[in-house]
N, CA, C and O atoms as a printed pandas DataFrame, in Angstrom:
     atom_number atom_name residue_name chain_id  residue_number  x_coord  y_coord  z_coord
0              1         N          UNK        A               1   84.981  108.624  149.026
1              2        CA          UNK        A               1   86.151  108.906  149.818
2              3         C          UNK        A               1   86.208  107.999  151.054
3              4         O          UNK        A               1   87.291  107.703  151.559
4              5         N          UNK        A               2   85.058  107.569  151.531
5              6        CA          UNK        A               2   85.047  106.710  152.720
6              7         C          UNK        A               2   85.804  105.413  152.472
7              8         O          UNK        A               2   86.435  104.877  153.384
8              9         N          UNK        A               3   85.747  104.910  151.250
9             10        CA          UNK        A               3   86.402  103.632  150.958
10            11         C          UNK        A               3   87.924  103.713  151.041
11            12         O          UNK        A               3   88.591  102.681  151.118
12            13         N          UNK        A               4   88.485  104.932  151.026
13            14        CA          UNK        A               4   89.934  105.071  151.206
14            15         C          UNK        A               4   90.265  105.668  152.573
15            16         O          UNK        A               4   91.378  106.141  152.803
16            17         N          UNK        A               5   89.285  105.638  153.476
17            18        CA          UNK        A               5   89.529  106.078  154.843
18            19         C          UNK        A               5   89.365  107.565  155.086
19            20         O          UNK        A               5   89.819  108.079  156.108
20            21         N          UNK        A               6   88.717  108.267  154.154
21            22        CA          UNK        A               6   88.505  109.704  154.308
22            23         C          UNK        A               6   87.030  110.046  154.105
23            24         O          UNK        A               6   86.672  110.644  153.090
24            25         N          UNK        A               7   86.170  109.674  155.055
25            26        CA          UNK        A               7   84.744  109.976  154.894
26            27         C          UNK        A               7   84.510  111.481  154.890
27            28         O          UNK        A               7   85.251  112.237  155.519
28            29         N          UNK        A               8   83.482  111.905  154.181
29            30        CA          UNK        A               8   83.151  113.318  154.095
30            31         C          UNK        A               8   82.193  113.717  155.202
31            32         O          UNK        A               8   81.243  112.997  155.513
32            33         N          UNK        A               9   82.450  114.855  155.783
33            34        CA          UNK        A               9   81.508  115.426  156.739
34            35         C          UNK        A               9   80.204  115.688  155.988
35            36         O          UNK        A               9   80.217  116.251  154.894
36            37         N          UNK        A              10   79.095  115.284  156.569
37            38        CA          UNK        A              10   77.789  115.536  155.980
38            39         C          UNK        A              10   77.320  114.515  154.969
39            40         O          UNK        A              10   76.235  114.672  154.408
40            41         N          UNK        A              11   78.094  113.478  154.715
41            42        CA          UNK        A              11   77.695  112.446  153.755
42            43         C          UNK        A              11   76.819  111.422  154.472
43            44         O          UNK        A              11   77.312  110.569  155.211
44            45         N          UNK        A              12   75.510  111.525  154.241
45            46        CA          UNK        A              12   74.560  110.660  154.947
46            47         C          UNK        A              12   74.708  109.190  154.562
47            48         O          UNK        A              12   74.402  108.310  155.367
48            49         N          UNK        A              13   75.169  108.914  153.352
49            50        CA          UNK        A              13   75.276  107.526  152.897
50            51         C          UNK        A              13   76.568  106.845  153.334
51            52         O          UNK        A              13   76.541  105.705  153.798
52            53         N          UNK        A              14   77.692  107.531  153.190
53            54        CA          UNK        A              14   78.979  106.881  153.432
54            55         C          UNK        A              14   79.812  107.556  154.517
55            56         O          UNK        A              14   80.930  107.121  154.791
56            57         N          UNK        A              15   79.294  108.598  155.131
57            58        CA          UNK        A              15   80.075  109.346  156.105
58            59         C          UNK        A              15   79.879  108.941  157.549
59            60         O          UNK        A              15   80.301  109.664  158.452
60            61         N          UNK        A              16   79.251  107.803  157.792
61            62        CA          UNK        A              16   78.986  107.389  159.172
62            63         C          UNK        A              16   80.263  107.191  159.971
63            64         O          UNK        A              16   80.265  107.385  161.187
64            65         N          UNK        A              17   81.348  106.807  159.310
65            66        CA          UNK        A              17   82.616  106.653  160.027
66            67         C          UNK        A              17   83.053  107.981  160.624
67            68         O          UNK        A              17   83.645  108.015  161.703
68            69         N          UNK        A              18   82.767  109.070  159.931
69            70        CA          UNK        A              18   83.148  110.369  160.478
70            71         C          UNK        A              18   82.246  110.762  161.634
71            72         O          UNK        A              18   82.695  111.438  162.560
72            73         N          UNK        A              19   81.002  110.358  161.602
73            74        CA          UNK        A              19   80.098  110.669  162.711
74            75         C          UNK        A              19   80.657  110.114  164.009
75            76         O          UNK        A              19   80.557  110.759  165.053
76            77         N          UNK        A              20   81.242  108.927  163.957
77            78        CA          UNK        A              20   81.864  108.337  165.143
78            79         C          UNK        A              20   83.075  109.153  165.569
79            80         O          UNK        A              20   83.273  109.388  166.761
80            81         N          UNK        A              21   83.886  109.585  164.612
81            82        CA          UNK        A              21   85.065  110.399  164.924
82            83         C          UNK        A              21   84.659  111.747  165.508
83            84         O          UNK        A              21   85.371  112.290  166.353
84            85         N          UNK        A              22   83.533  112.290  165.074
85            86        CA          UNK        A              22   83.079  113.587  165.567
86            87         C          UNK        A              22   82.826  113.550  167.064
87            88         O          UNK        A              22   82.945  114.574  167.736
88            89         N          UNK        A              23   82.480  112.389  167.594
89            90        CA          UNK        A              23   82.244  112.271  169.032
90            91         C          UNK        A              23   83.519  112.469  169.841
91            92         O          UNK        A              23   83.450  112.744  171.038
92            93         N          UNK        A              24   84.681  112.333  169.207
93            94        CA          UNK        A              24   85.950  112.508  169.909
94            95         C          UNK        A              24   86.507  113.923  169.768
95            96         O          UNK        A              24   87.569  114.224  170.312
96            97         N          UNK        A              25   85.811  114.782  169.053
97            98        CA          UNK        A              25   86.257  116.162  168.877
98            99         C          UNK        A              25   85.876  116.996  170.092
99           100         O          UNK        A              25   84.971  116.620  170.836
100          101         N          UNK        A              26   86.556  118.131  170.306
101          102        CA          UNK        A              26   86.093  119.053  171.347
102          103         C          UNK        A              26   84.624  119.404  171.096
103          104         O          UNK        A              26   84.186  119.469  169.947
104          105         N          UNK        A              27   83.880  119.625  172.153
105          106        CA          UNK        A              27   82.427  119.801  172.045
106          107         C          UNK        A              27   82.029  120.868  171.033
107          108         O          UNK        A              27   81.126  120.639  170.228
108          109         N          UNK        A              28   82.683  122.032  171.053
109          110        CA          UNK        A              28   82.281  123.108  170.147
110          111         C          UNK        A              28   82.519  122.739  168.683
111          112         O          UNK        A              28   81.690  123.040  167.825
112          113         N          UNK        A              29   83.640  122.093  168.398
113          114        CA          UNK        A              29   83.940  121.682  167.022
114          115         C          UNK        A              29   83.014  120.534  166.611
115          116         O          UNK        A              29   82.498  120.530  165.493
116          117         N          UNK        A              30   82.803  119.576  167.490
117          118        CA          UNK        A              30   81.907  118.459  167.193
118          119         C          UNK        A              30   80.499  118.927  166.884
119          120         O          UNK        A              30   79.844  118.381  165.996
120          121         N          UNK        A              31   80.026  119.933  167.608
121          122        CA          UNK        A              31   78.689  120.474  167.344
122          123         C          UNK        A              31   78.600  121.060  165.938
123          124         O          UNK        A              31   77.606  120.858  165.239
124          125         N          UNK        A              32   79.637  121.784  165.525
125          126        CA          UNK        A              32   79.654  122.379  164.185
126          127         C          UNK        A              32   79.670  121.285  163.122
127          128         O          UNK        A              32   78.950  121.367  162.127
128          129         N          UNK        A              33   80.490  120.266  163.337
129          130        CA          UNK        A              33   80.591  119.159  162.377
130          131         C          UNK        A              33   79.260  118.430  162.261
131          132         O          UNK        A              33   78.787  118.179  161.152
132          133         N          UNK        A              34   78.654  118.089  163.383
133          134        CA          UNK        A              34   77.387  117.348  163.352
134          135         C          UNK        A              34   76.248  118.172  162.754
135          136         O          UNK        A              34   75.319  117.612  162.173
136          137         N          UNK        A              35   76.311  119.491  162.891
137          138        CA          UNK        A              35   75.240  120.354  162.385
138          139         C          UNK        A              35   75.410  120.710  160.906
139          140         O          UNK        A              35   74.505  121.284  160.301
140          141         N          UNK        A              36   76.567  120.374  160.319
141          142        CA          UNK        A              36   76.790  120.750  158.917
142          143         C          UNK        A              36   75.743  120.055  158.051
143          144         O          UNK        A              36   75.627  118.830  158.106
144          145         N          UNK        A              37   74.968  120.810  157.245
145          146        CA          UNK        A              37   73.773  120.266  156.604
146          147         C          UNK        A              37   73.966  119.521  155.282
147          148         O          UNK        A              37   72.997  119.036  154.699
148          149         N          UNK        A              38   75.204  119.429  154.810
149          150        CA          UNK        A              38   75.419  118.811  153.495
150          151         C          UNK        A              38   76.834  118.270  153.417
151          152         O          UNK        A              38   77.610  118.409  154.362
152          153         N          UNK        A              39   77.170  117.656  152.292
153          154        CA          UNK        A              39   78.527  117.140  152.133
154          155         C          UNK        A              39   79.530  118.292  152.117
155          156         O          UNK        A              39   79.327  119.302  151.443
156          157         N          UNK        A              40   80.596  118.122  152.860
157          158        CA          UNK        A              40   81.647  119.134  152.920
158          159         C          UNK        A              40   82.663  118.851  151.812
159          160         O          UNK        A              40   83.793  118.439  152.073
160          161         N          UNK        A              41   82.239  119.078  150.597
161          162        CA          UNK        A              41   83.085  118.827  149.436
162          163         C          UNK        A              41   82.945  120.012  148.489
163          164         O          UNK        A              41   81.837  120.365  148.085
164          165         N          UNK        A              42   84.070  120.623  148.138
165          166        CA          UNK        A              42   84.042  121.816  147.296
166          167         C          UNK        A              42   85.297  121.865  146.438
167          168         O          UNK        A              42   86.398  121.615  146.927
168          169         N          UNK        A              43   85.133  122.182  145.180
169          170        CA          UNK        A              43   86.281  122.402  144.293
170          171         C          UNK        A              43   86.458  123.903  144.123
171          172         O          UNK        A              43   85.606  124.568  143.533
172          173         N          UNK        A              44   87.554  124.437  144.633
173          174        CA          UNK        A              44   87.825  125.863  144.494
174          175         C          UNK        A              44   88.197  126.201  143.056
175          176         O          UNK        A              44   87.857  127.273  142.556
176          177         N          UNK        A              45   88.895  125.286  142.396
177          178        CA          UNK        A              45   89.365  125.527  141.034
178          179         C          UNK        A              45   89.045  124.327  140.148
179          180         O          UNK        A              45   89.351  123.186  140.494
180          181         N          UNK        A              46   88.435  124.598  139.019
181          182        CA          UNK        A              46   88.213  123.582  137.989
182          183         C          UNK        A              46   88.809  124.114  136.691
183          184         O          UNK        A              46   88.619  125.279  136.341
184          185         N          UNK        A              47   89.519  123.264  135.992
185          186        CA          UNK        A              47   90.088  123.670  134.706
186          187         C          UNK        A              47   90.058  122.482  133.753
187          188         O          UNK        A              47   90.285  121.340  134.152
188          189         N          UNK        A              48   89.777  122.768  132.506
189          190        CA          UNK        A              48   89.769  121.728  131.477
190          191         C          UNK        A              48   89.861  122.403  130.117
191          192         O          UNK        A              48   89.621  123.605  129.998
192          193         N          UNK        A              49   90.201  121.647  129.115
193          194        CA          UNK        A              49   90.239  122.158  127.742
194          195         C          UNK        A              49   88.856  121.987  127.112
195          196         O          UNK        A              49   88.240  120.925  127.201
196          197         N          UNK        A              50   88.390  123.049  126.479
197          198        CA          UNK        A              50   87.101  122.998  125.795
198          199         C          UNK        A              50   87.183  121.929  124.706
199          200         O          UNK        A              50   88.150  121.900  123.945
200          201         N          UNK        A              51   86.185  121.053  124.622
201          202        CA          UNK        A              51   86.276  119.933  123.675
202          203         C          UNK        A              51   86.298  120.353  122.204
203          204         O          UNK        A              51   86.843  119.628  121.371
204          205         N          UNK        A              52   85.724  121.494  121.871
205          206        CA          UNK        A              52   85.700  121.924  120.467
206          207         C          UNK        A              52   86.855  122.851  120.108
207          208         O          UNK        A              52   87.495  122.685  119.070
208          209         N          UNK        A              53   87.117  123.828  120.974
209          210        CA          UNK        A              53   88.113  124.852  120.644
210          211         C          UNK        A              53   89.499  124.547  121.194
211          212         O          UNK        A              53   90.496  125.080  120.707
212          213         N          UNK        A              54   89.565  123.690  122.208
213          214        CA          UNK        A              54   90.851  123.419  122.843
214          215         C          UNK        A              54   91.280  124.504  123.811
215          216         O          UNK        A              54   92.335  124.406  124.438
216          217         N          UNK        A              55   90.456  125.548  123.936
217          218        CA          UNK        A              55   90.775  126.649  124.847
218          219         C          UNK        A              55   90.747  126.148  126.289
219          220         O          UNK        A              55   89.882  125.360  126.671
220          221         N          UNK        A              56   91.708  126.620  127.078
221          222        CA          UNK        A              56   91.724  126.263  128.492
222          223         C          UNK        A              56   90.628  127.042  129.204
223          224         O          UNK        A              56   90.618  128.273  129.191
224          225         N          UNK        A              57   89.716  126.322  129.818
225          226        CA          UNK        A              57   88.623  126.926  130.580
226          227         C          UNK        A              57   88.982  126.786  132.049
227          228         O          UNK        A              57   89.329  125.697  132.506
228          229         N          UNK        A              58   88.901  127.878  132.787
229          230        CA          UNK        A              58   89.310  127.875  134.195
230          231         C          UNK        A              58   88.238  128.594  135.005
231          232         O          UNK        A              58   87.844  129.713  134.676
232          233         N          UNK        A              59   87.771  127.944  136.063
233          234        CA          UNK        A              59   86.715  128.495  136.903
234          235         C          UNK        A              59   87.162  128.450  138.358
235          236         O          UNK        A              59   87.627  127.419  138.843
236          237         N          UNK        A              60   87.018  129.570  139.047
237          238        CA          UNK        A              60   87.390  129.662  140.457
238          239         C          UNK        A              60   86.144  130.043  141.247
239          240         O          UNK        A              60   85.427  130.976  140.886
240          241         N          UNK        A              61   85.896  129.309  142.328
241          242        CA          UNK        A              61   84.766  129.601  143.217
242          243         C          UNK        A              61   85.236  129.383  144.648
243          244         O          UNK        A              61   85.534  128.258  145.049
244          245         N          UNK        A              62   85.299  130.452  145.405
245          246        CA          UNK        A              62   85.705  130.329  146.805
246          247         C          UNK        A              62   84.653  129.514  147.558
247          248         O          UNK        A              62   83.477  129.528  147.192
248          249         N          UNK        A              63   85.065  128.815  148.594
249          250        CA          UNK        A              63   84.089  128.047  149.378
250          251         C          UNK        A              63   83.018  128.961  149.974
251          252         O          UNK        A              63   83.309  130.102  150.333
252          253         N          UNK        A              64   81.785  128.469  150.082
253          254        CA          UNK        A              64   80.724  129.261  150.695
254          255         C          UNK        A              64   81.005  129.494  152.179
255          256         O          UNK        A              64   81.837  128.814  152.780
256          257         N          UNK        A              65   80.306  130.455  152.750
257          258        CA          UNK        A              65   80.559  130.881  154.131
258          259         C          UNK        A              65   80.447  129.731  155.130
259          260         O          UNK        A              65   81.260  129.638  156.049
260          261         N          UNK        A              66   79.452  128.849  154.967
261          262        CA          UNK        A              66   79.306  127.763  155.940
262          263         C          UNK        A              66   80.487  126.802  155.880
263          264         O          UNK        A              66   80.913  126.271  156.905
264          265         N          UNK        A              67   81.010  126.582  154.694
265          266        CA          UNK        A              67   82.156  125.691  154.567
266          267         C          UNK        A              67   83.426  126.357  155.105
267          268         O          UNK        A              67   84.279  125.688  155.688
268          269         N          UNK        A              68   83.548  127.656  154.913
269          270        CA          UNK        A              68   84.700  128.369  155.475
270          271         C          UNK        A              68   84.649  128.326  157.001
271          272         O          UNK        A              68   85.684  128.173  157.649
272          273         N          UNK        A              69   83.457  128.460  157.578
273          274        CA          UNK        A              69   83.321  128.380  159.035
274          275         C          UNK        A              69   83.699  126.987  159.534
275          276         O          UNK        A              69   84.350  126.854  160.571
276          277         N          UNK        A              70   83.297  125.963  158.808
277          278        CA          UNK        A              70   83.657  124.589  159.166
278          279         C          UNK        A              70   85.169  124.413  159.111
279          280         O          UNK        A              70   85.767  123.835  160.018
280          281         N          UNK        A              71   85.776  124.908  158.058
281          282        CA          UNK        A              71   87.235  124.810  157.916
282          283         C          UNK        A              71   87.943  125.543  159.054
283          284         O          UNK        A              71   88.935  125.049  159.589
284          285         N          UNK        A              72   87.444  126.704  159.418
285          286        CA          UNK        A              72   88.035  127.463  160.522
286          287         C          UNK        A              72   87.938  126.674  161.818
287          288         O          UNK        A              72   88.907  126.596  162.573
288          289         N          UNK        A              73   86.775  126.090  162.080
289          290        CA          UNK        A              73   86.588  125.306  163.309
290          291         C          UNK        A              73   87.533  124.113  163.336
291          292         O          UNK        A              73   88.152  123.836  164.364
292          293         N          UNK        A              74   87.651  123.407  162.221
293          294        CA          UNK        A              74   88.543  122.248  162.172
294          295         C          UNK        A              74   90.001  122.671  162.281
295          296         O          UNK        A              74   90.833  121.914  162.783
296          297         N          UNK        A              75   90.314  123.867  161.817
297          298        CA          UNK        A              75   91.681  124.375  161.889
298          299         C          UNK        A              75   92.144  124.679  163.297
299          300         O          UNK        A              75   93.338  124.862  163.531
300          301         N          UNK        A              76   91.207  124.737  164.247
301          302        CA          UNK        A              76   91.581  125.007  165.641
302          303         C          UNK        A              76   92.041  123.756  166.369
303          304         O          UNK        A              76   92.537  123.838  167.492
304          305         N          UNK        A              77   91.881  122.599  165.741
305          306        CA          UNK        A              77   92.256  121.347  166.402
306          307         C          UNK        A              77   93.773  121.232  166.523
307          308         O          UNK        A              77   94.498  121.702  165.646
308          309         N          UNK        A              78   94.257  120.619  167.588
309          310        CA          UNK        A              78   95.706  120.427  167.743
310          311         C          UNK        A              78   96.281  119.665  166.551
311          312         O          UNK        A              78   95.656  118.745  166.024
312          313         N          UNK        A              79   97.463  120.058  166.143
313          314        CA          UNK        A              79   98.118  119.397  165.025
314          315         C          UNK        A              79   97.756  119.976  163.674
315          316         O          UNK        A              79   98.275  119.525  162.653
316          317         N          UNK        A              80   96.881  120.962  163.644
317          318        CA          UNK        A              80   96.490  121.606  162.383
318          319         C          UNK        A              80   97.272  122.899  162.252
319          320         O          UNK        A              80   97.296  123.700  163.187
320          321         N          UNK        A              81   97.902  123.119  161.127
321          322        CA          UNK        A              81   98.679  124.342  160.948
322          323         C          UNK        A              81   98.111  125.222  159.848
323          324         O          UNK        A              81   98.845  126.015  159.258
324          325         N          UNK        A              82   96.830  125.102  159.560
325          326        CA          UNK        A              82   96.218  125.918  158.510
326          327         C          UNK        A              82   95.402  127.015  159.113
327          328         O          UNK        A              82   94.806  127.811  158.387
């Protein structure tokens, strides 16, 4: 994602661009972002057709608590309406 200008929070290999951006965040939000221990990437919904039966397989997994807390913190930033 970094190659298209959207580095992931917590990506040690390619997320360094976001580490620089985190320094411009309000202190409380920046602390949460810098402390996030892993890549902030989650698929809430995955769906595909089973290769043998053709049945539509659908899986839903809500984001884990730490990711929801990160999303809440980022949602407090000006210009965010989520």
